[in-house]
C-alpha positions as CSV (number, residue, x, y, z in Angstrom):
1,M,109.4,71.2,37.0
2,T,112.1,73.7,36.7
3,R,115.0,72.4,34.3
4,N,118.0,74.3,35.0
5,I,118.2,76.1,32.6
6,E,119.3,79.5,33.7
7,P,119.1,80.7,37.3
8,Y,118.4,84.1,37.1
9,L,116.1,84.9,33.2
10,T,114.4,87.8,32.7
11,L,111.6,88.7,30.4
12,A,114.1,89.8,27.7
13,D,116.0,86.5,28.5
14,Y,113.5,84.4,27.9
15,Q,111.8,86.5,25.0
16,K,115.5,86.1,23.3
17,A,115.0,82.0,23.4
18,S,111.8,82.1,22.5
19,L,113.0,83.0,19.2
20,R,113.9,79.9,18.7
21,T,110.7,78.3,18.5
22,M,108.9,82.0,16.3
23,P,107.7,82.2,13.0
24,P,111.2,83.7,11.4
25,V,108.6,85.6,9.3
26,I,105.5,87.7,10.6
27,D,103.1,88.6,8.2
28,T,99.9,90.5,9.0
29,E,98.1,86.7,9.4
30,Q,100.6,85.4,12.0
31,K,100.3,88.6,14.2
32,L,97.1,87.1,14.4
33,I,97.0,83.8,14.5
34,L,100.2,84.2,17.2
35,A,97.0,86.7,19.3
36,L,94.7,83.7,18.6
37,G,97.1,81.9,20.2
38,L,97.5,83.6,23.3
39,N,93.6,83.5,23.9
40,G,93.6,80.2,23.4
41,E,96.0,79.4,26.2
42,A,94.4,81.5,29.1
43,G,91.4,79.6,27.8
44,E,93.4,76.5,28.7
45,L,94.6,78.1,32.0
46,G,91.0,79.0,32.9
47,E,89.6,76.1,32.4
48,L,92.1,74.2,34.6
49,L,91.4,76.5,37.3
50,K,87.4,76.6,36.8
51,K,88.3,72.5,36.8
52,H,89.4,72.3,40.3
53,Y,88.0,75.8,41.9
54,G,83.9,75.0,40.1
55,H,84.5,71.5,40.3
56,G,86.5,70.0,43.5
57,I,89.5,68.2,41.0
58,P,93.0,68.7,42.3
59,L,94.7,71.6,41.2
60,D,97.9,70.1,39.3
61,P,101.0,72.5,40.1
62,A,102.9,71.4,37.0
63,K,100.5,71.4,35.0
64,L,99.5,75.5,35.8
65,A,103.5,75.7,35.1
66,S,102.8,74.4,31.8
67,E,99.9,76.1,31.0
68,L,101.5,79.8,32.4
69,G,104.7,78.9,30.2
70,D,102.5,78.6,27.8
71,V,101.3,81.8,27.3
72,L,103.7,83.4,28.4
73,W,105.5,82.1,25.0
74,Y,102.4,83.8,23.2
75,L,103.1,86.8,25.1
76,A,107.0,87.0,23.8
77,A,105.6,86.0,20.3
78,I,103.3,88.9,20.5
79,A,105.4,91.0,21.7
80,T,108.9,90.6,19.6
81,A,106.5,90.4,16.3
82,H,105.8,93.9,17.1
83,G,109.1,95.4,18.4
84,I,108.1,95.7,21.9
85,D,110.4,94.9,25.0
86,L,109.0,92.1,27.2
87,N,111.6,94.3,30.7
88,A,110.1,97.9,28.9
89,V,106.4,95.9,29.2
90,A,106.9,94.5,32.5
91,R,108.6,98.3,33.8
92,G,105.4,99.9,32.3
93,N,103.0,98.0,34.0
94,I,104.4,98.5,37.3
95,W,104.6,102.4,36.5
96,K,101.0,102.5,35.5
97,L,100.1,100.3,38.8
98,R,102.1,102.9,41.6
99,Q,100.3,105.3,39.8
100,R,96.7,104.0,40.3
101,Y,97.2,102.1,43.5
102,P,99.8,104.4,45.3
103,D,99.2,102.9,49.0
104,G,99.3,99.2,48.1
105,F,95.7,97.5,46.5
106,H,93.0,97.2,49.1
107,P,89.7,95.4,48.2
108,G,86.9,97.9,47.7
109,G,89.7,100.7,47.8
110,G,89.1,101.8,44.5
111,D,92.0,103.6,41.8
112,V,93.3,106.5,41.0
113,R,93.1,107.2,36.9
């Protein structure tokens, strides 16, 4: 599936590259459409996994990666439309998870909030 585009692509690199396929002007309606698109792609991802785990259909890793890519595109587009850097989102999320699970995640261990 990887097409040798960039050997070390950061989230910031991806976010910048995805601008090529984003609508040039982002208004409120377009932001809503992006959010609905993310929801739709997440649904397609969920459906793929449901068919695999719930119905025994073999999971195609290339299709899974493709659906994850679609989710990532919408995530990057929404972040860009709102002036948010994906690298900052990732760093902030890791910080939050370290605070919530200081010893790592353990089933049944609860989290610190």
